[in-house]
C-alpha positions as CSV (number, residue, x, y, z in Angstrom):
1,M,1.5,28.7,21.0
2,D,3.9,31.3,19.9
3,A,3.3,32.9,16.5
4,V,6.1,34.1,14.2
5,P,5.1,37.0,12.0
6,Q,5.9,36.8,8.3
7,A,5.9,40.5,7.5
8,G,9.8,40.6,7.5
9,A,10.5,37.2,6.4
10,P,12.9,36.6,3.7
11,D,11.6,36.6,0.0
12,E,12.4,32.7,-0.2
13,V,10.3,31.9,2.9
14,V,7.5,34.0,1.6
15,E,7.7,32.4,-1.9
16,D,7.3,28.9,-0.2
17,L,4.4,30.1,1.8
18,V,2.8,31.4,-1.3
19,D,3.2,28.0,-3.0
20,L,1.5,26.3,-0.1
21,L,-1.5,28.6,-0.8
22,V,-1.4,28.1,-4.5
23,D,-1.6,24.3,-4.0
24,C,-4.4,24.7,-1.4
25,P,-7.8,24.2,-3.1
26,A,-9.5,27.1,-1.1
27,F,-7.3,29.5,-2.9
28,A,-7.6,28.3,-6.5
29,G,-7.6,30.9,-8.9
30,V,-6.4,33.8,-6.5
31,P,-3.8,35.9,-8.2
32,R,-0.4,35.3,-6.8
33,R,0.2,39.0,-6.0
34,E,-2.9,38.8,-3.6
35,L,-1.5,35.7,-2.0
36,V,1.9,37.4,-1.3
37,T,0.0,40.0,0.6
38,L,-1.9,37.5,2.5
39,V,1.4,35.8,3.5
40,R,3.0,39.0,4.5
41,G,0.2,39.6,7.0
42,S,0.4,36.0,8.3
43,A,2.2,34.3,11.1
44,L,3.6,30.8,11.5
45,S,2.7,28.9,14.8
46,Y,3.7,25.5,16.1
47,A,1.7,23.1,18.1
48,A,2.8,19.8,19.6
49,A,1.1,16.5,19.1
50,D,-2.2,16.4,21.1
51,Q,-1.9,20.0,22.1
52,A,-5.1,21.9,22.2
53,V,-4.8,24.9,19.9
54,A,-6.9,27.4,21.7
55,D,-5.8,30.7,20.2
56,V,-6.7,30.3,16.7
57,T,-9.9,32.4,15.8
58,G,-9.0,33.4,12.1
59,P,-8.5,31.4,9.1
60,V,-5.5,28.9,8.9
61,V,-3.7,26.7,6.3
62,V,-1.9,23.7,7.9
63,Q,1.6,23.5,6.5
64,R,2.5,20.4,8.3
65,G,0.7,18.0,10.6
66,G,-3.0,18.2,11.1
67,L,-5.8,19.6,13.2
68,L,-8.8,17.7,14.7
69,V,-11.9,19.6,14.7
70,R,-14.6,19.0,17.3
71,D,-17.8,20.8,17.5
72,D,-19.5,22.3,20.5
73,A,-20.7,19.0,21.7
74,G,-17.3,17.4,21.5
75,L,-18.0,15.4,18.2
76,A,-15.0,14.9,16.0
77,V,-16.3,16.6,12.7
78,D,-13.3,17.2,10.6
79,L,-9.7,16.6,10.1
80,V,-7.6,19.4,8.6
81,A,-4.6,18.0,6.9
82,A,-1.4,19.3,5.5
83,G,-2.1,21.8,2.7
84,E,-5.7,22.6,3.7
85,Y,-7.7,25.5,4.7
86,H,-10.0,25.8,7.9
87,R,-11.8,28.8,9.3
88,P,-12.9,27.9,13.0
89,T,-16.5,28.6,13.9
90,E,-17.8,29.5,17.4
91,G,-17.7,26.6,19.7
92,E,-15.2,24.5,17.7
93,A,-12.2,23.1,19.5
94,L,-9.0,22.4,17.7
95,T,-6.3,19.8,18.6
96,A,-3.0,19.0,16.8
97,V,-3.1,15.4,15.9
98,Q,0.7,15.4,15.4
99,A,3.4,18.0,15.5
100,T,1.7,20.7,13.5
101,L,2.9,24.0,11.8
102,L,0.1,26.4,11.1
103,L,0.0,29.5,8.7
104,R,-2.5,31.9,10.5
105,L,-3.8,34.0,8.0
106,P,-5.2,37.7,8.3
107,A,-8.9,38.0,8.7
108,D,-9.4,39.1,5.0
109,A,-8.1,35.8,3.8
110,A,-11.6,34.5,4.3
111,V,-12.7,36.9,1.6
112,H,-10.5,35.2,-0.9
113,A,-11.0,31.6,0.2
114,W,-13.5,29.7,-1.9
115,S,-14.1,32.8,-3.9
116,N,-14.2,30.7,-7.3
117,P,-16.1,27.5,-6.4
118,P,-19.2,26.2,-8.3
119,A,-22.5,27.6,-7.2
120,D,-23.6,24.2,-5.7
121,L,-20.4,24.1,-3.5
122,R,-21.1,27.6,-2.2
123,A,-24.4,26.7,-1.1
124,A,-23.3,23.5,0.4
125,T,-20.5,25.2,2.5
126,A,-22.4,28.3,3.5
127,P,-22.4,29.1,7.2
128,G,-25.2,27.4,8.9
129,T,-26.0,25.2,6.0
130,P,-26.5,21.3,7.1
131,R,-23.4,19.2,6.1
132,I,-23.8,17.0,3.1
133,D,-24.7,13.4,3.4
134,L,-22.4,11.6,1.0
135,Q,-24.6,8.5,0.8
136,T,-27.6,10.3,-0.6
137,T,-26.0,13.3,-2.4
138,P,-25.5,12.4,-6.0
139,V,-22.2,13.5,-7.9
140,A,-24.6,15.8,-10.0
141,A,-24.7,18.1,-7.0
142,M,-21.0,18.7,-6.8
143,M,-19.7,18.3,-10.4
144,S,-18.6,21.1,-12.7
145,R,-20.9,21.0,-15.7
146,D,-19.0,23.2,-18.0
147,V,-16.2,20.7,-18.9
148,A,-13.3,22.1,-20.9
149,T,-12.2,19.8,-23.8
150,V,-9.5,19.7,-26.4
151,G,-9.0,17.4,-29.2
152,P,-6.2,14.6,-29.4
153,D,-4.3,16.4,-31.9
154,D,-4.4,19.9,-30.2
155,T,-1.2,20.9,-28.6
156,C,-0.1,20.8,-25.0
157,R,0.3,24.6,-25.2
158,A,-3.3,25.0,-26.2
159,A,-4.4,22.7,-23.2
160,A,-2.3,24.8,-20.9
161,T,-3.7,28.0,-22.2
162,L,-7.3,26.8,-21.9
163,M,-6.7,25.6,-18.3
164,T,-5.1,28.9,-17.3
165,S,-7.9,31.1,-18.8
166,R,-10.7,28.9,-17.3
167,R,-8.7,28.6,-14.0
168,I,-9.2,24.9,-13.9
169,S,-6.8,22.0,-13.2
170,S,-7.7,19.5,-15.9
171,V,-9.2,19.2,-19.4
172,V,-10.8,16.2,-21.2
173,V,-9.2,15.2,-24.3
174,A,-11.9,13.9,-26.7
175,G,-12.1,13.0,-30.4
176,G,-13.8,10.1,-32.0
177,S,-13.6,7.0,-29.9
178,W,-10.3,8.4,-28.1
179,V,-11.1,9.9,-24.6
180,G,-8.4,10.9,-22.1
181,I,-7.6,13.5,-19.5
182,V,-4.8,15.9,-18.9
183,T,-4.1,17.5,-15.6
184,D,-1.9,20.5,-14.5
185,R,0.4,17.9,-13.1
186,D,0.9,16.3,-16.5
187,L,1.7,19.7,-17.9
188,R,4.4,20.3,-15.1
189,A,5.9,16.9,-15.9
190,L,6.1,17.8,-19.6
191,V,8.1,21.0,-18.7
192,A,10.3,19.2,-16.3
193,S,11.1,16.6,-19.0
194,G,12.2,19.2,-21.5
195,R,9.6,18.1,-24.0
196,S,8.0,20.6,-26.4
197,P,4.8,22.2,-25.5
198,D,3.7,21.9,-29.1
199,D,3.6,18.1,-28.7
200,P,0.1,16.7,-29.3
201,V,-1.9,16.7,-26.0
202,S,-2.7,13.0,-26.5
203,S,1.1,12.1,-25.8
204,I,0.7,13.1,-22.2
205,A,-3.0,12.3,-21.6
206,T,-4.2,9.5,-19.5
207,S,-6.3,7.1,-21.4
208,P,-8.6,5.3,-21.0
209,V,-10.1,7.2,-18.1
210,R,-12.3,6.2,-15.1
211,T,-15.7,7.8,-15.2
212,T,-18.7,8.0,-12.9
213,T,-22.4,8.8,-13.4
214,P,-24.3,11.9,-12.3
215,R,-26.5,9.7,-10.0
216,T,-23.5,8.0,-8.3
217,P,-23.3,8.9,-4.6
218,L,-20.6,11.3,-3.6
219,F,-19.1,8.6,-1.3
220,D,-18.7,6.3,-4.3
221,A,-16.7,8.9,-6.1
222,L,-14.7,9.5,-3.1
223,V,-13.8,5.9,-2.6
224,E,-12.9,5.5,-6.5
225,M,-10.6,8.5,-6.3
226,L,-9.1,7.3,-3.0
227,T,-8.4,3.7,-4.2
228,A,-7.3,4.7,-7.7
229,G,-5.0,7.6,-6.5
230,I,-6.6,10.1,-8.9
231,H,-8.0,13.6,-8.3
232,H,-10.3,14.2,-11.2
233,L,-13.2,11.9,-12.3
234,P,-15.1,12.7,-15.5
235,V,-19.0,12.3,-15.3
236,A,-20.7,10.5,-18.0
237,D,-24.4,10.0,-18.7
238,G,-24.9,7.3,-21.5
239,D,-22.5,8.1,-24.4
240,G,-22.1,11.9,-23.5
241,L,-19.7,13.7,-21.0
242,V,-21.8,15.9,-18.8
243,G,-19.3,17.0,-16.0
244,M,-16.3,16.7,-14.0
245,V,-16.0,15.9,-10.2
246,T,-12.6,16.6,-8.3
247,S,-11.0,15.6,-5.2
248,S,-11.4,19.2,-4.0
249,D,-15.1,19.0,-4.7
250,V,-15.5,16.0,-2.5
251,L,-13.2,17.3,0.3
252,E,-15.2,20.6,0.6
253,T,-18.2,18.5,1.7
254,R,-16.3,18.9,5.1
255,L,-15.6,15.1,5.1
256,H,-12.0,15.5,4.8
257,S,-10.1,12.7,6.2
258,P,-9.8,9.8,3.8
259,L,-8.5,11.7,0.8
260,H,-6.4,13.9,3.0
261,L,-4.9,10.8,4.6
262,R,-4.2,9.5,1.0
263,K,-2.7,12.8,0.1
264,Q,-0.3,12.7,3.2
265,L,0.6,9.0,2.2
266,D,1.4,10.1,-1.4
267,R,3.6,12.8,-0.1
268,A,5.5,10.7,2.4
269,T,9.1,10.3,1.8
270,T,9.9,8.3,4.9
271,V,8.4,5.4,6.8
272,E,7.8,7.8,9.7
273,G,5.8,10.0,7.3
274,C,3.6,6.9,6.4
275,A,3.3,6.1,10.1
276,A,2.2,9.8,10.8
277,A,-0.5,9.7,8.2
278,M,-1.9,6.3,9.3
279,G,-1.6,7.5,12.9
280,A,-4.8,9.9,12.3
281,V,-6.9,7.0,10.9
282,H,-9.2,6.8,14.1
283,D,-10.1,10.3,13.6
284,A,-10.9,9.8,9.9
285,V,-13.2,7.0,10.8
286,R,-14.9,9.0,13.4
287,A,-15.5,11.7,10.8
288,L,-16.7,9.2,8.3
289,R,-19.1,7.6,11.0
290,A,-20.4,11.0,12.0
291,A,-21.3,11.8,8.5
292,G,-23.4,8.6,8.2
293,T,-21.0,6.4,6.3
294,T,-21.9,2.7,6.3
295,P,-19.6,0.3,8.0
296,A,-19.0,-1.6,4.5
297,Q,-17.9,1.8,3.0
298,V,-15.7,2.5,6.0
299,A,-14.1,-0.9,5.6
300,E,-13.5,-0.2,2.0
301,V,-11.8,3.3,2.7
302,L,-9.6,1.6,5.4
303,S,-8.5,-1.0,2.9
304,G,-7.8,1.5,0.3
305,L,-5.6,3.4,2.9
306,A,-3.8,0.2,3.9
307,D,-3.2,-0.6,0.2
308,R,-1.7,2.9,-0.4
309,C,0.4,2.7,2.8
310,T,1.8,-0.7,1.6
311,A,2.5,0.6,-1.9
312,K,4.2,3.7,-0.5
313,L,6.4,1.5,1.7
314,I,7.3,-0.6,-1.3
315,D,8.1,2.4,-3.2
316,L,10.4,3.6,-0.4
317,A,12.1,0.3,0.1
318,S,12.6,0.0,-3.7
319,A,14.4,3.4,-3.6
320,E,17.0,1.9,-1.3
321,L,17.3,-1.5,-2.9
322,G,16.9,-0.6,-6.6
323,P,14.4,-1.3,-9.0
324,P,12.7,-5.0,-8.7
325,P,14.7,-7.5,-10.5
326,A,11.5,-9.2,-11.8
327,P,7.7,-8.8,-11.8
328,Y,6.1,-9.7,-8.4
329,G,2.9,-9.5,-6.6
330,W,2.3,-8.2,-3.0
331,I,-0.6,-10.2,-1.6
332,A,-3.2,-9.2,1.0
333,F,-5.0,-12.1,2.6
334,G,-8.0,-12.3,5.0
335,S,-10.0,-9.1,5.7
336,L,-7.7,-6.8,3.8
337,G,-7.8,-9.4,0.8
338,R,-11.6,-9.1,1.1
339,R,-11.5,-5.2,1.4
340,E,-13.3,-5.6,4.7
341,L,-10.5,-4.1,7.0
342,G,-11.3,-3.0,10.4
343,L,-9.5,-0.8,13.0
344,T,-8.0,-3.9,14.8
345,G,-6.4,-6.0,12.0
346,D,-2.9,-7.3,11.9
347,Q,-0.7,-8.1,9.0
348,D,-1.9,-10.8,6.7
349,T,0.5,-10.5,3.6
350,G,2.4,-12.7,1.1
351,M,4.2,-12.4,-2.0
352,I,4.3,-14.3,-5.5
353,V,7.4,-14.1,-7.7
354,P,8.4,-15.6,-11.0
355,D,9.6,-19.2,-11.3
356,G,13.2,-19.7,-11.8
357,L,14.7,-16.7,-9.9
358,G,18.4,-16.7,-9.0
359,D,19.7,-16.4,-5.5
360,D,20.4,-12.6,-5.9
361,D,17.0,-11.9,-7.0
362,R,15.4,-13.9,-4.2
363,A,17.5,-12.0,-1.8
364,W,16.3,-8.7,-3.1
365,F,12.6,-9.8,-2.7
366,R,13.4,-11.1,0.8
367,A,14.8,-7.7,1.7
368,L,11.7,-6.0,0.3
369,A,9.5,-8.1,2.4
370,E,11.4,-7.3,5.6
371,R,11.5,-3.6,5.0
372,V,7.8,-3.4,4.2
373,T,6.7,-5.7,7.0
374,D,8.8,-3.5,9.5
375,G,7.2,-0.3,7.9
376,L,3.7,-1.7,8.2
377,E,4.3,-2.6,11.8
378,R,5.4,1.0,12.5
379,A,2.4,2.3,10.7
380,G,0.0,0.6,13.0
381,F,-0.4,-2.9,11.6
382,P,1.0,-5.4,14.0
383,R,2.8,-8.5,12.8
384,C,0.6,-11.5,12.3
385,R,0.9,-13.8,15.4
386,G,0.2,-16.8,13.1
387,G,3.2,-15.8,10.9
388,V,1.0,-15.0,7.8
389,M,3.5,-12.4,6.4
390,A,5.6,-12.0,3.2
391,T,8.7,-12.3,5.3
392,E,7.9,-16.1,6.0
393,S,8.7,-18.7,3.4
394,A,5.3,-20.3,3.5
395,W,3.8,-17.1,2.4
396,H,6.6,-16.0,-0.1
397,A,6.9,-18.2,-2.9
398,D,7.0,-18.5,-6.8
399,V,4.1,-19.3,-9.0
400,S,4.7,-23.0,-9.1
401,S,5.1,-23.3,-5.4
402,W,2.0,-21.4,-4.7
403,R,0.0,-23.7,-6.9
404,R,1.4,-26.9,-5.3
405,R,0.7,-25.2,-1.9
406,L,-3.0,-24.4,-2.6
407,S,-3.2,-28.0,-4.1
408,A,-1.8,-29.6,-1.0
409,L,-4.2,-27.5,1.2
410,M,-7.0,-29.2,-0.6
411,A,-5.7,-32.6,-1.1
412,R,-4.5,-33.0,2.6
413,P,-7.2,-31.0,4.6
414,T,-5.7,-31.5,8.0
415,E,-6.8,-29.1,10.7
416,H,-3.8,-26.9,10.1
417,H,-4.3,-26.8,6.5
418,L,-8.0,-25.8,6.9
419,M,-6.9,-23.0,9.1
420,E,-4.4,-21.9,6.4
421,A,-7.1,-22.3,3.7
422,E,-9.4,-19.9,5.5
423,I,-6.7,-17.1,4.9
424,A,-5.2,-18.3,1.7
425,F,-8.3,-18.2,-0.4
426,D,-9.3,-14.7,0.5
427,L,-6.5,-13.0,-1.5
428,R,-5.6,-10.3,-3.9
429,T,-2.7,-8.4,-5.4
430,V,-2.2,-5.0,-3.7
431,D,1.1,-3.9,-5.5
432,G,3.2,-5.3,-8.3
433,D,2.6,-6.7,-11.8
434,L,1.6,-10.3,-11.1
435,D,-2.1,-10.7,-10.5
436,V,-2.3,-13.6,-7.9
437,L,-6.0,-14.4,-8.8
438,E,-5.1,-14.5,-12.3
439,L,-2.3,-16.9,-11.8
440,L,-3.9,-19.0,-9.1
441,G,-7.5,-18.8,-10.2
442,P,-7.5,-22.2,-12.1
443,T,-6.2,-23.9,-8.9
444,I,-8.8,-22.2,-6.7
445,R,-11.4,-23.2,-9.0
446,G,-10.4,-26.8,-8.5
447,A,-11.7,-26.8,-5.1
448,A,-15.0,-27.5,-6.5
449,S,-14.1,-31.0,-7.3
450,Q,-12.4,-31.7,-3.9
451,G,-15.3,-33.3,-1.9
452,V,-13.3,-34.2,1.2
453,F,-11.7,-30.7,1.4
454,L,-15.2,-29.1,0.9
455,G,-16.8,-31.3,3.6
456,R,-13.9,-30.5,6.0
457,L,-14.2,-26.9,5.3
458,A,-18.1,-27.1,5.7
459,R,-17.6,-28.5,9.2
460,Q,-15.3,-25.5,9.9
461,A,-18.2,-23.2,8.7
462,I,-20.6,-24.6,11.1
463,G,-18.1,-24.7,14.1
464,H,-18.7,-21.1,15.3
465,R,-22.4,-21.3,16.6
466,P,-24.1,-17.9,17.1
467,P,-24.8,-17.0,20.8
468,L,-28.5,-17.7,20.6
469,G,-30.3,-19.7,23.2
470,F,-33.1,-22.2,22.9
471,M,-35.8,-19.6,23.5
472,G,-34.1,-17.1,20.9
473,R,-32.4,-15.0,23.6
474,L,-28.9,-13.9,23.4
475,T,-26.7,-16.0,25.4
476,V,-23.5,-14.6,27.3
477,D,-20.6,-16.1,29.3
478,R,-21.8,-16.7,32.9
479,H,-18.5,-16.9,34.7
480,G,-15.0,-15.2,34.6
481,T,-13.9,-11.9,33.7
482,Q,-16.0,-12.0,30.5
483,A,-19.2,-12.7,32.2
484,G,-22.2,-11.0,30.6
485,T,-20.7,-10.6,27.2
486,F,-20.6,-12.7,24.0
487,D,-17.8,-12.8,21.2
488,L,-19.2,-10.8,18.2
489,K,-16.4,-12.0,15.9
490,A,-16.9,-15.8,16.6
491,G,-20.7,-15.3,16.7
492,A,-21.4,-13.4,13.6
493,L,-18.5,-12.1,11.5
494,M,-16.4,-15.4,11.3
495,P,-19.4,-17.8,10.5
496,I,-20.8,-15.4,7.8
497,V,-17.3,-15.1,6.2
498,D,-16.7,-18.9,6.4
499,L,-20.3,-19.7,4.8
500,A,-19.7,-17.2,2.0
501,R,-16.2,-18.6,1.3
502,L,-17.5,-22.2,1.4
503,H,-20.3,-21.3,-1.2
504,A,-17.8,-19.6,-3.4
505,L,-15.3,-22.5,-3.5
506,T,-18.2,-25.1,-3.9
507,R,-19.3,-23.2,-7.0
508,G,-15.7,-22.6,-8.3
509,G,-16.2,-18.9,-8.0
510,L,-13.4,-16.4,-7.7
511,E,-15.4,-13.6,-5.8
512,I,-13.5,-12.4,-2.7
513,A,-15.7,-9.8,-0.8
514,T,-18.2,-11.5,1.5
515,A,-21.1,-9.6,-0.1
516,E,-20.3,-10.4,-3.5
517,R,-19.9,-14.1,-2.5
518,L,-23.2,-14.0,-0.8
519,A,-24.9,-12.4,-3.9
520,A,-23.3,-15.0,-6.2
521,A,-24.5,-17.8,-3.8
522,V,-28.2,-16.3,-4.1
523,E,-27.8,-16.2,-7.8
524,A,-26.6,-19.8,-8.1
525,G,-29.4,-21.0,-5.9
526,Q,-27.0,-22.0,-3.0
527,V,-28.9,-19.7,-0.6
528,S,-32.4,-18.3,-0.8
529,A,-32.7,-14.7,-1.4
530,D,-34.1,-13.9,1.9
531,L,-31.5,-15.7,3.7
532,G,-28.8,-14.0,1.7
533,D,-30.3,-10.6,2.5
534,V,-30.4,-11.5,6.2
535,L,-26.7,-12.7,6.2
536,A,-25.4,-9.6,4.2
537,A,-27.3,-7.2,6.4
538,G,-26.3,-9.1,9.5
539,Y,-22.6,-8.9,8.5
540,E,-22.7,-5.2,8.0
541,L,-24.5,-4.7,11.2
542,A,-21.7,-6.7,13.1
543,L,-19.1,-4.7,11.3
544,G,-20.7,-1.5,12.5
545,I,-20.9,-2.6,16.0
546,R,-17.4,-3.9,16.1
547,L,-16.2,-0.5,14.5
548,D,-17.9,1.8,16.7
549,M,-16.9,-0.3,19.9
550,A,-13.2,0.0,18.5
551,L,-13.6,3.7,18.3
552,E,-15.0,4.1,21.8
553,R,-12.3,1.9,23.3
554,H,-9.6,3.8,21.5
555,A,-11.0,7.1,22.8
556,A,-10.9,5.6,26.4
557,G,-7.3,4.4,25.9
558,L,-8.5,0.6,25.9
559,D,-7.2,-2.2,23.8
560,P,-9.7,-3.5,21.1
561,S,-12.1,-6.3,21.9
562,N,-14.7,-8.4,20.1
563,R,-16.6,-8.9,23.4
564,V,-20.0,-7.3,23.5
565,D,-22.4,-6.5,26.3
566,P,-25.8,-6.9,24.9
567,S,-27.4,-4.9,27.7
568,A,-25.4,-1.8,26.5
569,L,-26.9,-2.1,22.9
570,P,-29.9,-0.3,21.8
571,P,-33.0,-2.5,21.7
572,L,-33.4,-2.2,17.9
573,V,-29.8,-3.4,17.5
574,R,-30.2,-6.3,19.8
575,S,-33.3,-7.4,17.8
576,Q,-31.3,-7.1,14.6
577,L,-28.5,-9.1,16.0
578,K,-31.0,-11.9,17.0
579,E,-32.3,-12.0,13.5
580,T,-28.8,-12.1,12.2
581,F,-27.8,-15.1,14.6
582,R,-31.1,-16.9,13.5
583,G,-30.0,-16.4,9.9
584,V,-26.5,-17.7,10.6
585,R,-27.9,-20.7,12.5
586,T,-30.4,-21.6,9.5
587,A,-27.7,-21.1,7.0
588,Q,-25.3,-23.5,9.2
589,E,-28.2,-26.1,9.3
590,V,-28.5,-26.0,5.4
591,V,-24.8,-26.5,5.0
592,Q,-24.9,-29.3,7.6
593,A,-27.6,-31.2,5.8
594,R,-26.1,-30.6,2.3
595,H,-22.6,-32.0,3.3
596,R,-24.4,-34.6,5.5
597,L,-22.4,-33.6,8.6
598,V,-23.1,-35.1,12.0
599,A,-24.0,-32.5,14.5
600,G,-21.3,-32.2,17.2
């Protein structure tokens, strides 16, 4: 990997590289003149995708692309994305996850890196210190406690002065019942728009603001920032503000990947950029799992990344097509609709538009659907083989048509309609101004009065029997290429999802996530508390087995599969699976009796 020294680089190149360091969290607060010196002593290096980067021994900042970091045991422990700093340790192996441009810094850059972090962060990232467990570490361990505040009537100039003097990237705006937040980006936007720095800071502040608590696990803060696309999260305890946690705080726990991928998506200017960001998702998930992240949390992160990828593709398409001619809602169905996305999902999408659109407006939305669907495919989300996509007329309709469609699914529950219902009732808006649940909620609630529909849906819910034999043993296929395995999706994931959906529709509930549906079913007395716990825990267990199996097969260059060889599972996991399958069987028997279904 050839290195190009920057000692004699033109001033404009040096300035660009200094800007790279200015935006890098590791060099926050380092004077620009010192960064210029670092850049003059650095070199630029290029690595092709999947190329081992064996000659990097000093600190680096990734200018473009990304580095996968493996420890001396070969475990993927980090993903260093564009704009981020890394200092290799002994035994680490670096691989370019895509075409990568590195700024190789001089050794004394390590003295400047992280020279201004909070004390807790210094302790957490000191050499030899165990990495933080995001599930058990509270926000309080990472938050900055000395929160800078200004009043709503203070000027933007005063806020900028305070941020500069304190070397911080945000201030809280508080006064009376008014609470907001102003970031350095808000101030840059103020200058770019030509507005006066003497305008009140409340005129550019974001309000109301999301908050978290000191006791919230860091992972939950990460998910909150990831899904909301924010970088600053005030920490409140009761009615008082006690701190601030930022994306940089969470990133420097050495669990970089999810927020870094989100940042790459935010910066993408092409479909190829979106695809490149999503191309690192398997490594991101490996890092999450290595850090002890639960399967449900991984599914939530993956869903958040898919949402952001979709929103970015919509932005790119709108830049070509012009602004939307009317409000709309881009819909996610199925596992993404439930925020339970795995690594093997295809596209299940739709669109809802206002009634009465003209031909030109409808053509605009059809063009949008084509561009976004194509972009999602290029970003790693295959087209749905069943045609559940926003490009298809059945899944792209105005509000009245959607209401008639859902009503027809319930009024005429044919086998085909039941298959569509299993997808169509797990829905939410990903992007756009039309909230599909708000618009279609009354229609969905009407399912509670559709006895024939619920009976047929109940039969569907007991159709996938768990692979459990008469003596309580796991049963497997005896013949063919899949001999010795069972289908985890059909035996656990699908029946639990189907049961949870059935209970929600029977009750007229609008919960979408499986865990929320099960909790609501327990509260309503549809399922016992013990059985609800077994189903919820079993669903997450199956999610984890499927997720880890997908990672293993991906690393081996194999296609994903839902087939599980029970002999390859640890004894404890086999025991937990049996308990899950017994719970599914019990829940199905309850449904069978409640709906007076004949076994068959």
